[in-house]
C-alpha positions as semicolon CSV with decimal commas, in nm:
position;residue;x (nm);y (nm);z (nm)
1;M;24,353;2,290;-7,154
2;P;24,151;1,970;-7,032
3;N;24,263;1,778;-6,717
4;K;24,349;1,421;-6,688
5;R;24,015;1,333;-6,571
6;C;23,835;1,491;-6,864
7;Q;24,080;1,314;-7,093
8;K;24,008;0,992;-6,931
9;Q;23,647;1,050;-6,967
10;F;23,677;1,068;-7,321
11;Q;23,926;0,826;-7,380
12;V;23,825;0,639;-7,736
13;L;23,979;0,312;-7,711
14;P;24,019;0,185;-7,307
15;K;24,330;0,012;-7,229
16;T;24,242;-0,356;-7,149
17;K;24,461;-0,629;-7,014
18;W;24,494;-0,771;-7,408
19;S;24,614;-0,407;-7,503
20;A;24,953;-0,403;-7,663
21;N;25,227;-0,157;-7,536
22;Q;25,378;-0,129;-7,878
23;L;25,210;-0,106;-8,241
24;W;25,416;-0,423;-8,356
25;E;25,417;-0,607;-8,023
26;L;25,440;-1,002;-8,098
27;K;25,310;-1,119;-7,752
28;L;25,025;-1,392;-7,766
29;R;24,791;-1,184;-7,493
30;S;24,779;-0,918;-7,738
31;L;24,785;-1,121;-8,083
32;L;24,554;-1,410;-8,001
33;P;24,248;-1,159;-7,923
34;L;24,348;-0,924;-8,243
35;C;24,335;-1,218;-8,466
36;L;24,028;-1,348;-8,327
37;S;23,795;-1,045;-8,347
38;L;23,942;-0,971;-8,691
39;V;23,829;-1,318;-8,813
40;L;23,509;-1,237;-8,620
41;F;23,466;-0,893;-8,842
42;G;23,541;-1,112;-9,164
43;I;23,270;-1,356;-9,073
44;G;23,022;-1,091;-8,987
45;E;23,080;-0,936;-9,317
46;G;23,029;-1,268;-9,478
47;F;22,708;-1,269;-9,306
48;L;22,598;-0,934;-9,430
49;L;22,722;-1,015;-9,783
50;L;22,505;-1,331;-9,777
51;S;22,177;-1,158;-9,679
52;N;22,218;-1,006;-10,033
53;F;22,007;-0,679;-9,914
54;G;22,299;-0,465;-10,070
55;S;22,679;-0,405;-10,008
56;A;22,842;-0,204;-9,726
57;P;22,855;0,158;-9,761
58;W;23,236;0,173;-9,872
59;T;23,149;-0,113;-10,105
60;I;22,891;0,126;-10,278
61;L;23,142;0,376;-10,297
62;S;23,389;0,188;-10,484
63;Q;23,134;0,100;-10,711
64;G;23,030;0,455;-10,786
65;V;23,416;0,522;-10,860
66;A;23,445;0,236;-11,066
67;L;23,154;0,327;-11,312
68;Q;23,261;0,684;-11,313
69;A;23,626;0,626;-11,388
70;N;23,601;0,312;-11,581
71;I;23,814;0,077;-11,363
72;S;23,746;-0,234;-11,155
73;V;23,570;-0,234;-10,830
74;G;23,882;-0,382;-10,666
75;F;24,103;-0,112;-10,809
76;A;23,863;0,126;-10,715
77;S;23,860;-0,012;-10,339
78;F;24,236;0,012;-10,346
79;L;24,251;0,385;-10,449
80;I;24,004;0,460;-10,179
81;S;24,194;0,290;-9,914
82;C;24,492;0,479;-10,038
83;L;24,352;0,821;-9,997
84;V;24,207;0,721;-9,655
85;M;24,542;0,629;-9,549
86;L;24,661;0,945;-9,675
87;S;24,432;1,113;-9,420
88;W;24,614;0,966;-9,147
89;I;24,882;1,190;-9,177
90;P;24,738;1,511;-9,045
91;L;24,571;1,326;-8,778
92;R;24,894;1,162;-8,667
93;L;24,800;0,792;-8,704
94;K;25,064;0,512;-8,726
95;I;25,048;0,179;-8,917
96;G;25,085;-0,132;-8,697
97;L;25,055;-0,489;-8,731
98;G;24,674;-0,463;-8,664
99;T;24,647;-0,288;-8,993
100;V;24,832;-0,524;-9,188
101;L;24,647;-0,823;-9,040
102;N;24,342;-0,626;-9,084
103;I;24,384;-0,637;-9,452
104;V;24,438;-1,023;-9,449
105;L;24,279;-1,182;-9,202
106;I;23,910;-0,989;-9,259
107;A;23,956;-1,103;-9,646
108;V;24,030;-1,474;-9,544
109;A;23,748;-1,491;-9,299
110;L;23,522;-1,337;-9,562
111;D;23,604;-1,604;-9,819
112;I;23,573;-1,881;-9,595
113;S;23,241;-1,788;-9,425
114;T;23,092;-1,724;-9,775
115;A;23,189;-2,063;-9,878
116;L;23,068;-2,264;-9,589
117;L;22,746;-2,047;-9,517
118;T;22,417;-2,100;-9,719
119;P;22,246;-1,818;-9,829
120;P;21,937;-1,749;-9,698
121;D;21,612;-1,742;-9,929
122;V;21,342;-1,637;-9,672
123;F;21,332;-1,263;-9,613
124;V;21,344;-1,302;-9,214
125;S;21,636;-1,492;-9,255
126;R;21,817;-1,258;-9,486
127;L;21,724;-0,976;-9,236
128;F;21,878;-1,174;-8,952
129;Y;22,205;-1,247;-9,134
130;A;22,218;-0,874;-9,235
131;V;22,158;-0,759;-8,858
132;F;22,393;-1,044;-8,699
133;G;22,656;-0,992;-8,953
134;I;22,667;-0,615;-8,844
135;V;22,669;-0,694;-8,486
136;L;22,950;-0,927;-8,539
137;M;23,147;-0,664;-8,719
138;G;23,065;-0,390;-8,471
139;I;23,179;-0,619;-8,184
140;G;23,503;-0,720;-8,398
141;S;23,583;-0,380;-8,457
142;A;23,569;-0,254;-8,098
143;F;23,775;-0,571;-7,981
144;Y;24,076;-0,528;-8,204
145;L;24,109;-0,141;-8,164
146;T;24,154;-0,200;-7,816
147;C;24,427;-0,399;-7,878
148;H;24,617;-0,109;-7,939
149;M;24,815;-0,228;-8,247
150;G;24,683;-0,032;-8,513
151;A;24,361;0,023;-8,720
152;G;24,244;-0,058;-9,061
153;P;24,242;0,248;-9,287
154;R;23,854;0,333;-9,233
155;D;23,869;0,252;-8,838
156;G;24,202;0,441;-8,785
157;L;24,002;0,758;-8,978
158;M;23,738;0,687;-8,739
159;V;23,971;0,683;-8,418
160;G;24,181;0,987;-8,563
161;L;23,878;1,207;-8,592
162;C;23,722;1,103;-8,235
163;H;24,044;1,225;-8,100
164;R;24,097;1,572;-8,296
165;F;23,724;1,654;-8,239
166;K;23,642;1,506;-7,912
167;L;23,349;1,329;-8,063
168;H;23,189;0,981;-7,991
169;V;23,235;0,707;-8,191
170;G;22,865;0,669;-8,286
171;V;22,852;1,002;-8,423
172;V;23,176;1,027;-8,623
173;R;23,090;0,634;-8,759
174;T;22,776;0,724;-8,859
175;A;22,857;1,040;-9,024
176;M;23,137;0,879;-9,218
177;E;22,926;0,577;-9,320
178;S;22,629;0,777;-9,425
179;S;22,848;1,036;-9,636
180;V;22,971;0,716;-9,800
181;V;22,657;0,578;-9,885
182;I;22,531;0,912;-10,038
183;I;22,838;0,993;-10,248
184;G;22,853;0,609;-10,368
185;F;22,465;0,610;-10,459
186;L;22,542;0,955;-10,651
187;L;22,831;0,831;-10,846
188;G;22,610;0,515;-10,966
189;G;22,678;0,266;-10,674
190;T;22,386;0,010;-10,575
191;L;22,200;0,093;-10,254
192;G;22,041;-0,196;-10,075
193;L;21,859;-0,240;-9,701
194;A;22,165;-0,377;-9,553
195;T;22,365;-0,046;-9,655
196;L;22,127;0,178;-9,484
197;L;22,138;-0,081;-9,177
198;F;22,510;-0,079;-9,164
199;A;22,563;0,308;-9,219
200;F;22,315;0,403;-8,944
201;S;22,382;0,121;-8,676
202;I;22,739;0,017;-8,710
203;G;22,919;0,324;-8,539
204;W;22,659;0,266;-8,247
205;V;22,756;-0,140;-8,205
206;I;23,106;-0,035;-8,173
207;Q;23,045;0,262;-7,923
208;A;22,810;-0,007;-7,715
209;T;23,090;-0,252;-7,726
210;L;23,358;-0,012;-7,624
211;Y;23,155;0,135;-7,365
212;L;23,099;-0,217;-7,189
213;L;23,509;-0,299;-7,228
214;R;23,559;0,034;-7,059
215;R;23,322;-0,063;-6,782
216;Y;23,476;-0,413;-6,775
217;S;23,874;-0,247;-6,782
218;L;23,752;-0,014;-6,504
219;K;23,640;-0,277;-6,305
220;N;23,932;-0,476;-6,297
221;K;24,173;-0,172;-6,293
222;F;24,371;-0,214;-6,648
């Protein structure tokens, strides 16, 4: 049985000064960072979408499932989210306020950002949009997860697998996204440059951000 020191070293989500004590805690110190980080994620997704370099991996999967089942992409996405949530049961994950706000705020921020931002035409600008979007999404994911108020369906699965198998975020998230891309593509989903960039980099952006937050929390003894 691993000792406390080993457990602390492998802590997936560090405790910070904005971490909540309960999944449904309504305190400003946790709620504000949670909302801001989810909005940041939504803006990042907007940049990625406007780059016109392809959809995110899970959207590719939704497209593939929609084509094969002759249903809408939105309904396919809903079904996939439900299946992912079912996988939480053996991993003993719980729904929190962050899970609910994840669905609402990211969608709102995505709509607003795509309405306000101008889609780029030049290749370099499109590439910048894609990379910048992925970085924002990774940073947003790490911050909202460290609020400890519940994760979204996919992030929850990632954290649960990290805890269960003692694997690092970068490894698990990259494996998840690349697997989703392959399955979605085989089912008929449209693959693009941004899809590959997202699949092979988002996990490492999240892990790097969590590493810096862990260093910050240890330095300030939260």
